[in-house]
N, C-alpha and C positions, 0 to 999 in steps of 0.2 A: 612600452606602457607605463607611465607613471602608475607609482605602487599603490594608490590610492584610485583611480580609476580601474586598475587589476582587481582589487578586493571589491570594489564595486559589481565590476562586471561577474565575478564568483558569486558574490551574493543572487544578484540577479537569478542565475542555472541554479542556485541551491534554494529558492523561493518557487519557481518553477517546477522544480522536480516533488518538492512537496507538495505543491498544489496537486499534482498528477498530472501537469499540463506536458506530459512527457516528449510530444510532436516539437511543441516551442522550445523544449530543451536542444532538442537533434539542431532546431534554425539557430541557433549561436553560436558564431563563430569560434573558432579554438585556437585561430594562428595571434600573436601578440600577447598573448600572458609569459609573465615572467617564469622563471623553471621552477619557482616554488607553488606555483597557484597551476602551472599548465597539466600537472598529471592529475592534480583533483580535478579539475574543468573537464578533462576525457571522463575521466571515470565518473562522472555526472551523466555524461554522453552515454557511455557504457550500461549504464545500470536504469536509462530510460528504453534502449533499445532489449533489453531484458526484461523491461515492466508491458513493454510494446510486443512481447512475445516474440522477439528473435536472438532466444540465448545462444544458435547456433552459431549465426554473425559473430557474434562476441567473442565465442571461443575459436573462431577462426583467426580474427583480427590478433588476439593475445595470443595465438600460436607462432606471428610472424612480429611481435611485439618487444622492442630491446629492451623496454626498461621493466618487463616483467620480470625478471631475476633479482631485480634491485629495490623492486617496491611491494613492500607487503600488502599495500593499499589495491595494487592492481593483482595479486593473489588472491585476494579476499572476492572484490568482482569474479573472478575465474570461478570460486568455490561456489557463488550465487549463478553462475552460468552454467555448469557444470548441473547443480540440481534442477534446476530448470529445464534442460537437457535433457530428463534422465538420469545421470549419470549420479546416484543419489550415492553410491560408497564411495565414489572417488570423492564426491562434493563435503560429505561427512569428515571422511579423512584429512583433507584439506583445513577444514573448519578448526578442527581437532587442534594442529596442528601450529594457525595460525592465532589461536584460544591461548594456548602455550607459550605463543612467543613474546619477547619483549614491546612489538610493536603495540601488540592490542590494549596497554598501557595508555601508552598518546596518540595513538591515528582513529580516529572516529569511525572512520570507512572497516578497518578493520573490525575494532570491537563489534561494530553494528550489523557488519555481513557476516563475519563467522556465527552469532548468535542469534541468526536470524537462519542461517541456513541447518543449525542444530534444532531450534524451534520448531522451521517445518518438518525435520526429522524426527519430530515427536519427543525431542528431548528436552523437555523446557524448564526442568530446576537448573539444569547445563547451561542453558541458554540466559535463561538469570542471572546465573554466577558468572558468565563473565561479563553482561551487562554493568554487576553490579561493582567493576574495575574503574567503571567510568568517573572523568572528573571533570563536570560541568559539560558534558553533551548532553544537548536537549535532544539529538537523532534518538540516543541511548532512551532517554527519559521517555520519550513517544513510543518505543517499542516494548517498552517494560511495562508501560500504560494497555498498549495493544494484549501483549500477552494476558495481563489483571483482566481483563474485560472476556479474552474468551475461558476464563477460570472461574468468570463470575463472581470474583472479587472486586467491585467497585468499590471496595471502603479501603483498597490496597493503592487502586487506580488512581485515586483520592487524591489518598496522601504523595504520592508521587507530585502529582500536578500543584500542590499544594507546597513542597520544597523546593521546588524549580520556579513557581514564579515568585522567590524570593531573590531569582536573579535572572531570569527570563522572563518578566512581566512583558507582556505585548506582543511574542513574537510568535511567528508564525504556528512553529511545531506546538508550542502550548496552547492555543489559542485551537486547535485541532484536536488534540489530545480533551482538552475539556468541553467540545462539540461531541466528541466517538462517547465520552463518559455522560454527557446528557440525556444524549439517546438511548442508553441501558438504563440510564435511572430513571428517566422521566418526570411525570409531575410538572412545574413550573421551567424545570432545564431543558423540556422542548422548547419553549420559546428561545431561551439562551443559546442553544444549539443553531436554531433557525440563524437567527441572527450573526452567527459567524460563518456560516456558510452562504448567506444574503452576502454580505462581504464579500466574499473570497469568490461568490459569481460573478461579482459586477468589475472582477480585476482583466486589467486588460489584456484577458488572452484568448486567442481561437478555439486552445484545445483541451479548458478546464473544465471535461464534463465531471470530475470529481465532485466539484462544489454543488453542481446542480443535484447530483443524487442523495447527497447529504442534506440539499436543500427538501427536496421533495419528499424524503423520509420523516422531516421533523414536520413536514407540512401534512404526510398523513396521520400522523401521530396526535396532531393538533385538528382532526379534522377537517382539513381544508383541503377537500380532493379536487378540485378545479384547478386549485392553486401548484398541488402538487402536479397536475398534468404538466401543467405549462411546463415546470421543470424540467420532467422529465422529457420532453419533446426537446425542451433547449441540449439536453444531454445527449437524445440521439443524433439532434443535429451535428453535434461535435464529433461525437462516437459511434455511429451506428454500430458498429459490430463489436464494440465492447462488453465483455462479459458481465459485470457488475450494471453496467448502464440497461441490458437486455433482460437479465433478471428482477431488478427493479421494475422494469417498461412490463413482465408477466405479473406481478403483484399487484399491482396499481389497476391493472388490465379486469386482473381479478375481481379489486374491491368495487371497482365502478361498473363491472357487468358488460365489459366490452371483450373482442376476441383477441385473445394473447396468442394464437397460434402461430401466427408469424414471427414475431417476436420468440417464442418457445424452438419454432425453427430455425430462427439465425442461430440460437444461444447452441443448440444440440452441431449444428454444420463449423461454428466457428470456435466453440469452447466445448467441446464433449465431454471433459473433465471436470465440469463450472460443477460448486459445492449442490449448486440447486436443485441440478439432474440430478445427481447424488442421493439428495434427501424425498426428490420426486419419486425415483427409483425403486428406493427402498419402501416408500410408504404407499407404492402400488402392488409390491411383492407382500408385503403386510395384509392388505388391504382382500389380494388373490387369496390368501391364507386363510384369513376369516371366514372371508366368502365359503370356501371350499369347506370349511367346519361345518358352518349352518347348513348348507347345501348337503351334507353326510346326514346330518340331526334331522334333518324336515325327511 
């Protein structure tokens, strides 16, 4: 394959992955790549499978992969797959080893996935320490932004974006990071976030549910509930059992006064560990506890 074509095909897979079009990633052929990019293309395929909830299959594939002993990137994928498959202790041990290896400085996959596992394990400062080693990685910047937003540190998230825009202007990851921050900052930033997600939603991808979710959230915050319904319906068409799709469908149905029980049932079946269900369960227990107190006082 021509080197320029090779790079272009890899760029396509990269963009599809970060758009959330995981099924589209898996439709991209893996044949014809040069040795230098073949492993990276396969890594995106494996990460897409993990994102689609198929970590067990990824672990099985890697067990018989001849390249894993020499590829730190594939080992990083294994660490993430282990964590998603419930083998958290082994995942963290492998992520720690990779984070301390020389590969973390020049391999974006090792950098981002080892930090991802550490963050998932609740070791935020360790994850940020690993990510601080990046040398021009927009994927690392995007993960830092996500972590800062979970800490409600929009100031630090914005600082990361400002720095990244000096060398990554108009990059997909920079635009997405701006949209994430916009949804958390609010005000005029809701409209800016909407424009970013609207553009992504119009991308030629049949599985890009994530863009429609973002578009729906922005519309909700802007008070445009009919438009938000249209966006959620588009997301449901593309990913009817997606956890985040169903969670946002529940929220929107509640806001517009419609029956959300079909979406709730779907979420419980397909994603019993989803954060929304955990939050609902916690609030239900709190309500029952308070109700018992008032009943006893009466």
